[in-house]
C-alpha positions in Angstrom: -25.8 -3.6 54.4 -29.2 -5.3 55.0 -30.3 -4.6 51.4 -27.0 -6.1 50.1 -27.5 -9.3 52.2 -31.0 -9.8 51.1 -30.1 -9.4 47.5 -27.2 -11.9 47.8 -29.7 -14.5 49.0 -31.7 -14.3 45.8 -29.9 -15.6 42.7 -32.8 -14.5 40.4 -32.5 -11.0 41.7 -28.7 -11.1 41.3 -29.0 -12.3 37.7 -31.7 -9.9 36.8 -29.8 -6.9 38.3 -26.6 -8.0 36.4 -28.5 -8.2 33.1 -30.2 -4.9 33.8 -26.9 -3.3 34.5 -25.4 -4.6 31.3 -28.4 -3.5 29.3 -28.3 0.0 30.8 -24.6 0.2 30.1 -25.0 -0.8 26.5 -27.9 1.7 26.1 -25.7 4.4 27.6 -22.9 3.5 25.3 -25.2 3.7 22.3 -26.5 7.0 23.4 -22.9 8.4 23.3 -22.0 6.7 20.0 -22.9 7.6 16.5 -22.2 6.3 13.0 -20.0 8.5 10.9 -20.6 8.2 7.1 -18.3 9.7 4.5 -17.5 9.1 0.8 -14.0 9.4 -0.5 -13.6 9.8 -4.3 -9.9 9.3 -5.3 -9.5 11.4 -8.5 -7.2 13.4 -10.6 -7.2 17.2 -10.0 -5.2 20.0 -11.6 -3.8 22.5 -9.1 -1.1 25.2 -9.3 1.8 25.6 -6.9 5.2 27.3 -7.4 4.1 28.8 -10.8 3.4 25.3 -12.1 0.1 23.6 -12.9 0.1 19.9 -12.7 -2.3 17.0 -12.2 -2.2 15.3 -8.8 -4.2 12.6 -7.1 -6.6 13.9 -4.5 -9.7 12.8 -2.5 -12.9 14.7 -3.4 -10.8 17.2 -5.4 -9.2 18.6 -2.2 -5.6 19.0 -1.3 -5.2 18.2 1.6 -8.2 15.9 1.6 -11.3 16.2 3.8 -11.0 16.2 7.6 -12.7 13.2 9.3 -14.1 14.4 12.7 -15.6 11.7 15.0 -16.1 11.0 18.7 -14.6 8.3 20.8 -16.9 5.3 20.6 -18.3 6.1 17.1 -18.6 3.6 14.3 -17.0 4.8 11.1 -18.1 3.9 7.6 -16.1 5.4 4.7 -16.8 4.3 1.1 -13.8 4.8 -1.2 -14.3 5.0 -4.9 -11.2 5.0 -7.1 -11.5 7.2 -10.2 -7.8 7.8 -10.6 -5.4 6.0 -13.0 -3.5 4.2 -10.2 -4.4 1.5 -7.7 -4.9 2.9 -4.2 -5.6 2.1 -0.6 -6.4 4.3 2.4 -4.7 3.8 5.8 -6.2 5.3 8.9 -3.0 6.1 10.6 -2.9 5.3 14.4 -6.5 3.8 14.5 -6.3 0.6 16.6 -8.7 -1.3 14.3 -9.6 -3.7 17.0 -10.4 -7.0 15.3 -10.9 -5.2 12.0 -7.5 -5.4 10.3 -9.3 -5.6 7.0 -9.8 -1.8 7.4 -6.2 -0.9 8.1 -5.3 -0.2 4.5 -1.6 -1.0 3.6 -1.6 -2.5 0.1 -0.7 -6.2 -0.1 -0.5 -6.3 3.7 -4.2 -6.2 4.9 -5.9 -5.8 1.5 -5.3 -5.8 -2.2 -5.5 -2.3 -3.7 -8.6 -0.7 -5.0 -8.2 -0.8 -8.8 -9.3 2.1 -11.0 -13.1 2.1 -11.2 -13.4 0.0 -8.0 -14.8 0.7 -4.5 -14.2 -0.5 -1.0 -16.0 0.5 2.2 -13.8 0.8 5.3 -15.8 0.0 8.5 -14.3 0.2 12.0 -15.0 1.5 15.5 -13.2 4.1 17.5 -12.3 2.4 20.8 -10.8 4.3 23.7 -8.9 6.8 21.5 -9.0 10.6 21.5 -6.9 13.3 19.9 -5.3 13.8 16.5 -4.6 11.1 13.9 -4.6 11.3 10.1 -5.4 9.2 7.1 -3.4 8.7 3.9 -2.8 6.6 0.9 -0.8 3.5 1.6 0.0 2.5 -1.9 3.3 3.5 -3.5 4.1 7.2 -3.0 0.5 8.5 -3.5 0.3 9.8 0.0 2.4 12.8 -1.2 -1.0 14.3 -2.0 -3.6 11.9 -0.7 -3.9 12.7 3.0 -6.0 14.5 5.6 -6.7 15.0 9.3 -8.5 12.4 11.4 -9.8 14.1 14.6 -11.3 12.1 17.5 -13.2 14.2 20.0 -14.2 13.0 23.5 -17.5 11.2 23.9 -20.6 13.4 24.3 -20.6 14.7 27.9 -16.9 14.3 28.2 -14.3 17.0 27.9 -10.6 17.6 27.1 -8.3 17.3 30.1 -7.4 20.9 29.6 -9.3 24.2 29.2 -11.6 24.2 26.2 -9.9 26.1 23.3 -11.8 28.8 21.4 -10.6 27.4 18.0 -9.5 24.0 16.8 -7.1 24.1 13.8 -5.5 21.2 12.0 -2.0 22.0 10.7 -1.0 19.5 8.0 2.7 19.7 7.1 3.6 18.2 3.7 6.1 18.1 0.9 5.6 19.2 -2.7 7.2 18.0 -5.9 6.8 19.8 -9.2 7.2 16.4 -10.9 4.6 13.6 -11.0 5.2 11.6 -7.8 4.7 8.2 -9.4 7.1 9.1 -12.2 9.6 10.1 -9.5 9.1 6.8 -7.7 9.6 4.8 -10.9 12.8 6.7 -11.7 14.1 6.1 -8.2 13.3 2.4 -8.4 14.9 2.1 -11.8 18.2 3.8 -10.9 18.5 2.6 -7.3 19.5 6.1 -6.2 18.1 8.4 -3.6 14.9 10.2 -4.7 14.9 13.8 -5.8 14.3 16.1 -2.9 11.0 18.0 -2.7 10.6 21.5 -4.2 8.8 22.9 -1.2 7.3 22.1 2.2 3.6 23.0 2.7 1.2 24.0 5.5 -2.4 22.9 4.7 -1.3 22.4 1.0 0.3 25.8 0.5 4.1 26.5 0.5 3.8 30.0 1.9 5.1 33.4 0.9 8.8 32.6 1.0 8.5 30.7 -2.3 7.9 32.0 -5.8 4.2 32.5 -6.8 2.9 31.6 -3.3 2.4 34.9 -1.5 -1.3 35.3 -2.4 -2.2 31.8 -1.4 -0.4 31.7 1.9 -2.6 30.1 4.6 -3.9 32.7 7.2 -5.4 32.0 10.6 -7.2 34.8 12.6 -7.1 35.0 16.4 -8.6 37.4 18.8 -6.5 38.8 21.7 -6.4 36.6 24.7 -8.1 33.5 23.1 -6.5 30.1 23.2 -6.5 27.9 20.1 -5.7 24.2 19.7 -3.2 23.5 16.9 -3.3 19.9 15.7 0.1 19.5 14.0 0.4 16.6 11.6 3.6 15.7 9.7 2.3 14.3 6.4 5.6 14.8 4.7 6.7 11.9 2.6 10.4 11.8 3.7 11.3 14.5 6.2 11.2 15.2 9.9 10.2 18.8 10.6 10.7 21.5 13.2 7.6 23.7 13.8 7.3 27.0 15.6 5.2 30.2 15.9 6.9 33.5 16.2 6.8 35.0 19.7 4.3 32.5 21.0 4.8 29.6 23.4 3.4 26.2 22.6 1.9 24.1 25.4 2.1 20.5 24.3 -0.9 18.5 25.5 -1.0 15.4 23.3 0.8 13.3 20.7 -0.4 10.5 18.5 -3.9 10.6 20.0 -2.7 10.3 23.6 -2.8 13.0 26.2 0.5 13.9 28.0 1.4 16.0 31.0 1.4 19.5 29.6 4.7 21.3 29.1 5.7 24.5 27.3 8.2 24.9 24.5 9.2 27.3 21.7 9.6 24.6 19.1 8.4 21.0 18.4 9.9 18.3 16.2 7.4 16.1 14.4 8.5 13.0 12.5 6.7 11.7 9.4 3.5 10.0 10.6 3.5 11.7 14.0 1.0 14.2 15.4 1.4 16.8 18.2 -1.4 18.8 19.8 -0.4 22.2 21.2 -2.3 25.1 22.9 -1.4 28.6 21.7 -2.6 31.7 23.6 -2.9 34.9 21.6 -1.1 37.0 24.3 1.2 39.1 22.1 0.8 42.6 20.7 -1.6 42.8 17.7 0.4 41.9 14.6 1.0 39.1 12.1 3.2 36.2 13.1 4.6 33.4 11.0 4.0 29.7 11.7 7.0 28.0 10.1 8.4 24.6 9.5 11.7 23.3 8.1 13.8 20.2 8.0 15.3 18.3 10.8 17.8 16.2 8.7 20.2 13.7 10.3 21.6 11.5 7.5 25.3 12.5 6.8 26.2 13.9 3.4 22.6 13.5 2.2 20.7 16.1 0.2 17.5 17.5 1.7 15.0 20.3 1.0 16.5 23.2 3.0 13.5 25.5 2.5 11.0 26.9 5.0 7.2 26.8 4.7 5.0 29.4 6.4 1.5 30.3 7.3 0.3 33.5 9.0 -1.2 33.9 12.5 -3.0 37.3 12.3 -4.6 39.2 15.2 -8.1 40.5 14.5 -7.5 43.9 16.1 -4.7 45.1 13.8 -4.7 48.8 13.5 -5.2 50.2 9.9 -1.8 50.7 8.3 -0.1 48.3 10.7 3.1 46.7 9.5 2.0 43.8 7.3 5.3 41.9 7.3 4.9 38.9 9.7 7.5 38.2 12.3 9.6 35.0 11.7 10.3 32.5 14.5 13.8 31.3 15.2 13.8 27.7 14.0 16.6 25.3 14.9 19.4 24.4 12.5 18.6 21.4 10.3 21.0 19.2 12.3 20.0 20.3 15.8 19.6 16.9 17.4 20.0 18.5 20.9 16.8 20.5 20.4 14.9 17.5 18.9 16.0 15.4 21.9 15.1 18.0 24.4 11.6 18.1 23.0 11.0 14.4 22.9 12.4 13.7 26.4 9.8 16.1 27.9 6.9 13.9 26.7 5.3 12.1 29.7 1.9 10.3 29.6 -1.0 10.7 32.0 -0.8 7.4 33.8 -4.5 7.5 34.9 -5.5 7.2 31.2 -3.3 4.2 30.5 -2.9 0.6 31.9 0.2 0.0 34.0 3.3 -0.7 32.1 4.3 -4.4 32.6 7.6 -5.1 34.3 8.7 -8.3 32.4 8.0 -9.0 28.7 7.0 -12.4 27.3 8.6 -11.5 24.0 11.9 -9.6 24.0 12.9 -8.6 20.5 15.8 -6.7 19.1 15.5 -5.1 15.7 18.3 -3.3 13.9 16.9 -0.6 11.5 18.7 1.2 8.8 20.0 1.5 5.2 22.0 -0.9 3.1 23.4 -1.3 -0.4 22.9 -4.1 -2.9 25.2 -5.0 -5.8 24.1 -3.9 -9.3 22.4 -6.6 -11.3 23.0 -6.8 -15.1 21.3 -4.1 -16.9 21.3 -0.3 -16.7 24.1 1.2 -14.6 23.0 1.6 -11.0 23.2 5.1 -9.7 23.6 4.4 -6.0 27.0 4.8 -4.3 29.8 3.0 -6.1 27.5 1.5 -8.7 25.1 -0.1 -6.2 21.4 0.3 -5.3 20.1 1.6 -2.1 18.3 -0.8 0.1 17.0 -0.9 3.7 16.1 -3.5 6.2 15.2 -4.7 9.7 17.5 -7.4 11.1 19.2 -7.6 7.7 15.8 -8.6 6.0 14.7 -6.3 3.3 11.0 -6.6 3.2 9.3 -7.7 0.0 5.5 -7.2 -0.5 3.6 -10.1 -2.1 1.6 -9.4 -5.3 -0.7 -12.5 -5.6 -2.7 -11.7 -2.5 -2.4 -9.7 0.8 -0.6 -11.1 3.8 -3.8 -11.0 5.9 -5.8 -12.9 3.2 -3.0 -15.5 3.0 -2.9 -15.9 6.8 -6.7 -15.9 7.2 -7.3 -18.4 4.3 -4.2 -20.5 4.9 -2.7 -19.7 1.4 0.8 -21.2 1.2 3.8 -19.7 -0.5 3.1 -16.1 0.3 5.3 -15.6 3.4 7.3 -17.4 6.0 7.2 -16.9 9.8 11.0 -16.9 10.4 11.7 -13.2 10.8 14.7 -13.2 13.2 13.9 -12.0 16.7 17.5 -10.6 17.0 20.1 -9.6 14.4 21.5 -12.6 12.6 25.0 -11.2 13.4 25.9 -9.0 16.3 28.2 -6.1 15.5 29.1 -2.6 16.6 25.8 -1.2 15.3 26.7 2.5 15.4 30.4 2.2 14.9 32.6 1.3 11.9 30.5 -1.5 10.3 32.2 -4.1 8.1 31.2 -3.8 4.4 30.3 -7.5 4.5 27.2 -6.5 6.6 26.0 -3.8 4.2 24.0 -6.0 1.9 20.6 -7.2 3.3 18.7 -10.3 2.1 15.3 -9.8 0.5 12.3 -11.7 1.9 8.7 -11.7 3.1 9.3 -12.9 6.6 6.8 -12.4 9.4 7.0 -12.9 13.2 4.2 -14.7 15.1 3.0 -13.6 18.5 0.5 -15.2 20.8 -2.6 -13.2 21.8 -2.1 -11.3 25.1 1.7 -11.5 25.0 3.7 -8.7 26.7 6.0 -7.5 23.9 9.2 -5.4 24.1 11.1 -4.3 21.1 14.5 -2.6 21.1 14.8 -0.6 17.9 18.5 0.0 17.1 19.8 2.5 14.4 22.9 1.4 12.5 25.7 3.2 10.8 25.4 1.2 7.6 25.7 3.9 4.9 24.8 6.5 7.5 23.2 6.8 10.9 19.8 8.5 10.6 16.7 9.3 12.6 14.0 6.7 11.6 10.3 7.3 12.4 9.0 3.7 13.0 5.3 3.2 12.8 3.5 0.1 14.2 0.0 -0.5 12.7 -2.9 -1.7 14.9 -1.2 -0.6 18.2 -0.1 2.2 20.3 2.8 1.5 22.6 4.8 2.9 25.5 8.3 4.4 24.8 10.1 3.2 27.9 13.5 4.3 26.9 15.7 6.1 24.3 19.4 6.9 24.0 22.4 7.2 21.7 25.0 4.7 20.7 24.4 0.9 21.1 21.7 -0.3 23.4 23.2 -1.8 26.6 20.8 -4.2 28.3 22.9 -4.2 31.5 22.9 -0.4 32.0 20.1 1.1 29.8 17.3 -1.2 31.2 17.8 0.3 34.6 16.9 3.7 33.2 13.6 2.7 31.7 10.6 4.8 32.5 7.8 2.5 33.7 5.8 5.1 35.5 4.7 7.7 32.9 6.3 6.8 29.5 4.9 8.5 26.4 2.3 6.6 24.4 2.8 6.7 20.6 2.1 4.9 17.4 5.2 6.3 15.6 8.6 6.6 17.3 11.6 8.5 16.0 14.5 6.2 16.7 17.3 8.7 17.5 20.1 9.2 15.0 22.9 6.8 15.9 20.8 5.6 18.8 18.0 3.3 20.1 14.4 3.3 21.4 12.6 0.7 23.4 8.8 0.2 23.1 6.4 -2.1 24.9 2.8 -3.1 24.2 0.2 -5.8 24.9 -0.5 -8.0 21.9 -4.3 -7.6 22.4 -5.3 -7.0 18.7 -5.3 -10.1 16.5 -4.4 -9.8 12.8 -1.4 -9.0 10.5 0.2 -5.7 11.4 2.9 -3.9 9.4 5.8 -2.2 11.2 7.9 0.1 9.0 9.8 3.3 8.6 7.5 6.2 7.7 10.1 7.7 5.4 8.5 6.4 2.2 11.7 6.0 0.3 13.0 3.8 3.1 9.8 1.7 3.1 10.1 1.2 -0.7 13.7 0.0 -0.1 12.5 -2.6 2.4 12.7 -1.0 5.9 9.7 -3.0 7.2 8.4 -6.2 8.7 5.1 -7.6 9.8 3.7 -9.3 12.9 1.0 -12.0 13.0 -0.9 -11.7 16.3 -2.8 -14.9 16.7 -6.4 -15.1 17.8 -7.2 -15.5 21.4 -10.2 -17.1 23.1 -13.7 -16.3 22.0 -15.2 -13.8 19.6 -13.9 -10.7 21.4 -10.3 -11.9 20.8 -10.8 -13.1 17.2 -10.4 -11.3 13.8 -13.7 -10.5 12.3 -14.5 -12.3 8.9 -13.4 -10.4 5.8 -16.0 -8.0 4.3 -17.7 -9.1 1.1 -16.4 -6.1 -0.9 -12.7 -6.7 0.0 -10.8 -5.9 -3.2 -9.4 -8.7 -5.2 -5.8 -8.8 -6.6 
């Protein structure tokens, strides 16, 4: 106490100690941080799958692309060179991009695309994030083949909040089309119909040995008896939620979307497009070969989907010579098993000590309907949607239209008029029985580039409500630039009088992509602490192309630490 009293009497000493403490803190931070450099070359590569050789767009000739592995606190510098025939951008899915929205990646939202022959260097810092994320193209449907894992390890000297696994394995689930994906998108846009379903699902780029011509290339992972491995499961599929399981092995879920959760054990997980799930698997079964397998969770009524199963093999190292080589298959849920999907998601609970306290009262209380729609056929080729219409999608009856002259962020930052308006409706323009028998007069959304403006530091709540227009469906909604609490989920129409009382404000899961239940709702909350223009959209890419998106403008706060950084000099031009 005497030392403290003497120090408090000396303002010079107080100031010197404070500055010394700050300097030591910065030095300690720098000692734990590093700069990660990588070069991505987007190029055309010939590969063979399902007895067919075709040219696809890849990064560095790899499918999937290279894994980015960094630590919490690192600075990341990735130079992207486009040597392909199409414009391209790269999105770092789930990265907060604090004050660096220029590095977020969605074309015509935060940047104009990188043209063929062009380059752009993405620069950003990893701030208070650990776990599994991923990167992918965010331009048209190129992410069908342009994607890879993004792994964030704890800072040096820190550890996982669970026992250190012996192996760390990214599991990237994808979809494969025998056709050129851009040609498929153009056909879909021309006809207005639903896109052709995929020809296969993949694990780390390979369909697995249940498909023709795939047995020899099936992915195999070796494990030793008794060891524990960390599986980082990423759903990179273009349009499909997926169930995933490993035969005869329990999966201990320890994280989702780069956030730790209270561990729980399950036989199967459901991963929506854009989502990631970390699971621990212990090799505690008799020495044998076991299938990892994934297949569709499909919720849209009367809609076609790829009903195949992709596999990889988990193989014990101590197999006896001559042991049965046929792997054991897990029992996967039926494609429409919403009960199993719900049972999995409701077990996710965050670790409160790792997260700020959930606020009790929002400053912004928003209600967004999400779902499909139909628009009347314009003069020209016969539309091939239902009853000679074209498929559309919307939030609050606004079907999102991307600009083409410049990006939304550039227009906002440089005060360019005529690119967007800020009148996105905070609630549906018309209230109706969202999951009931919806009047056909409400089936046609209105196109527009409408944004919603939020003050820096606001406490935001959004009710995401599925609708029965065309069909109810599970929609994976991704918010760029933020992670959020999922404080409630349910089926039917959201009821603010009864459902609010059931919110979990103690240990809600933290995510960046939330599957809004089929014929139901989800409520998310977040602090608007990251200025910029941030896209919110369905991660089913056919739905995004139809307009199931909107964007927020989060205004600057006070001072440099609450203000968007200036645009980089090499930002691509339109």
